[in-house]
Structures are given as structure tokens and as C-alpha cells.
Steps between C-alpha positions, in 0.01 A plus 500: 500500500562865401385748737272664241312172462344540850297776661339524851132567424350487847587448866284467810343294764260223367362347827497594863366308802473656845385420842299766690469507880174687563240529777174321444263678264168652625213253448278756336744536224665152479298214666695166503186319606302624197781413271508145642128468426550609134796270464301209634211588263750466216629173629146352540413614150824327390589816317856560376410857415558785750239744615522881489499663840545863613741560793590847622363650189721281271357213287684156501430144409466272788630152397345175619840380637764600750872538426767235519667691770203465731295807454126431490403780261642603162387827356605625147457795270715656236741660751530234779489146607418514871527196733354560839339347813370607835754291700797511259822674564609688305136601445533583124727358232471694175630421156536786261465355147693594200225691313448734809869556547561602145204734512559673839839389664558315819511811737178622372328172531639464857356837592168410339471180697572679835250769412239221442594327823438817693148523343411157651624622844846337502819663659855403430644299796848467356662579160429270203722222413588416133508134424575501128606740225553426135728740300509485126716647219359469137756508218452503128713216369488430124695173558587299797874387519512339839382168652471337836891446528537883461360572850733508801282483822520439876180295458526115481186445308441598141261394212386601159175491322461431122214572260531326147866437556583855588603604859257763637589498871810462710439460877766516774436448859216392728337648813641836625659600165383395159639646177295463181629607157229447243326587175242750633318526164453113486377497864239762416362313201503158688404586851447859644333683208654822648498677159515841670880437532523551122405863544752548791776347283406679165523162335341145506802276418856405589459595888668286761436549875768476776295450821605430859236378750629569845354390832496621854834351629718693238269805526572525873870434442514833297279680757200487282186457726269790400415688181720796621791252534424357151544851355823545685677174488391326167798616307746329739310182473472500131877575471569194722266283285644615159872525595553228765216247505423465119693599195477421131848456334663387172634146558876435426740218558585634858373255771436799730163616381518821696788618278289470188429831329167664600233476231419842352133457609609441864750800481224725393277357771756575771539852368130566496462373855766739609295774336176369629357826636568685176313254273154610393213302660217427257134435596204388278123457527487152358131408529385643153798324328418169647121531425577598141723189467228282659242644260721415197558140636125460556427626148756263345336214700149587390614546129644158512173347643312687234700329224430170672138566529481593130679173410264284710188684368620453136552122558168477669320686219697354224621842393827559319584825680343760748559871498620686819148669520316162482741374778429810715120437456550132609703610803249771587199256471668239726606769753145628531384153578730480798452864611354545847460873599530439890815287482654720231480808720628305812786324319616821321490696834691229671776513228512872517545486886784255453680737253437801731665317792813405314431181303627644174 
């Protein structure tokens, strides 16, 4: 692959998980007993939907379930997923989601969480402890000229995912270090719907992501325990990952894979990691872009159903064709028969609240 055929579009941190060791909150700001009552009400109602609550002046969704790691309460909004419990240690476990990290950055979100913690009466007992960090590098690649055999890795486990016969994801490793190299455009279309990446990239096609998911044991080995450590030592960790643990090479007849020539993509990646502090960091407010995309998808769906309604009505009335104005009238008449003012207001407000608290 010629070097001009690839271009780094974006780099950054896509997920962070962190444990916080805080003193118990003040009951007047954060009452575990009241949260337990609300959660039990949701359970008794057999509701799978969360309920909005205000804690320390910040609004969250309280979910009707605990976490797999043993925390009884799960709170979410567009900036945080907070797992907590009165008797858990560490007292708070926080996941900073992708959409928040690309909007504000990890250090800003960390400070924001601690500021909120102080408003509910918590003090820091000991420094935070990072449990997981995902780093990503997004490249414009007009053509992929490598496959699973091109990777040389210290990991014993690898796999690949295909869609319509085309490889979309290469995965190497399991547990503390996982490398994924995948078609990010396809992933957005099929799973995440994170269309705001298109604006960050400046394009909406031919983008492959190199992403490492790193957990606590390796973070600690590189002296990364706190957010301050992350800023200071992430370059050394990424150099280890891209130069020693995982590489992409051009296969040859040589039985010693480590002597294969480094692929131009990986050579550029290693250079970029060496210059990490000089690469521009991009941020984006993605909500409007996602909502526009969702409106378009809803419009396309409604348009499809309108055609089907016109066809059914034509067969029923023995008409040869129906104009779009007639179809709009049929749809409007039937919607008015279903319309209930009270449930309309409540249901729309419920959906608005879900969007405001991060479900977009």
C-alpha cells in the first residue's frame, strides 16, 4: 500500500472505566434507601424502563437492575454510567461512554464527576483507579491489502468477522489486551449509529479503526492508575502495544514472522504514537447529527408504510391507484382514530427525557 493511500483522520480515547473511592454521600443529597424504594417499584411494575431521578442537582436514569459486578444501583445520563452501592468498595464505578469522551475529553469528564460527587457530600478517600481504557486510531484506507495472516502478535487468540463474504473485523487477544482492526463505517451502519464520526473524519466512507482495549493489569504495569498518570504515561504504553505486542507486516517466505517488513499502515501508526502529544485532538457535539440521522430513518420508514397503506387501500377499494395526497388523508384519518391526548403527551415527554439523558 503506498503511503499516500492512507491518512490518519482521528485519534483518541473511546471508552474509560474507573473506580472511585469516596466517603458515603450525605443522605439529604443521595439517599440509598429512597433509591431502593424506586428500584423496587420498577421491579414490582415489571418495568424494563428506567426512571428519571435528580441527585445532587444532576438528572440521571435509575435502572431497574443492578450491575453484573455486584453494585445494586445503576445510574446513567449522557456523560456517565455510574454503578454504586451503600456497602460496596470501591463505592462508585464509572464508565465514561464514547459520545461523552469525544465531546468533552477524559480529564474534563473526570473533573466533572468529582465535582458532582462533592455536591452529594462525598470526599475522596484515595485516588481513583482506572480499570479499562480504549485507544483508537482511525485511518482513511481506500483499499485493504492485509488479512489475518499479516498480523504478528503476542496474543494467542485471534478471530475475524465477515459480512457478505467481506472481512470487516480482525480481533487479536482476549482479557487484558484486545486489538481490533475493523471497518468503522460498516460498524456505524450496522450497530452503533455514531454518525457524528463522519463530521470528525470529514468523510463517510473508507475508514478503518485500530483500537486497543486495555485493562487494569497492563495499565498498572505502565504506572497508569489515575487520570494524571494516563496523560503522562499513555505514550509509553501505546508504543509497547504498537511496536512489541502487535504489528502488521507484509508476509514473505521467511519463517521468522518478526523479520517481515512492517506494513506502511503500521509504520505510520508507530510514527504517530511517537508524536502523540503534537497530534490535534478533535471534539464534536454529536447529538444533533444523530437526531437528524434518526429523523431521516424514521421518515424513510413512515414513507415505506405509507406506500403499503396506499396499496392495501387500493386493493380494498378496488382502485387502480392512489395519489400521495389521498394516502396522506387515509393515514391522517386512521391516526386520528388512535390519538389519545393524555397518552400522547406522556409518551412524547418520556421519549424526550430519554434523549436528554443520553439515549440518542
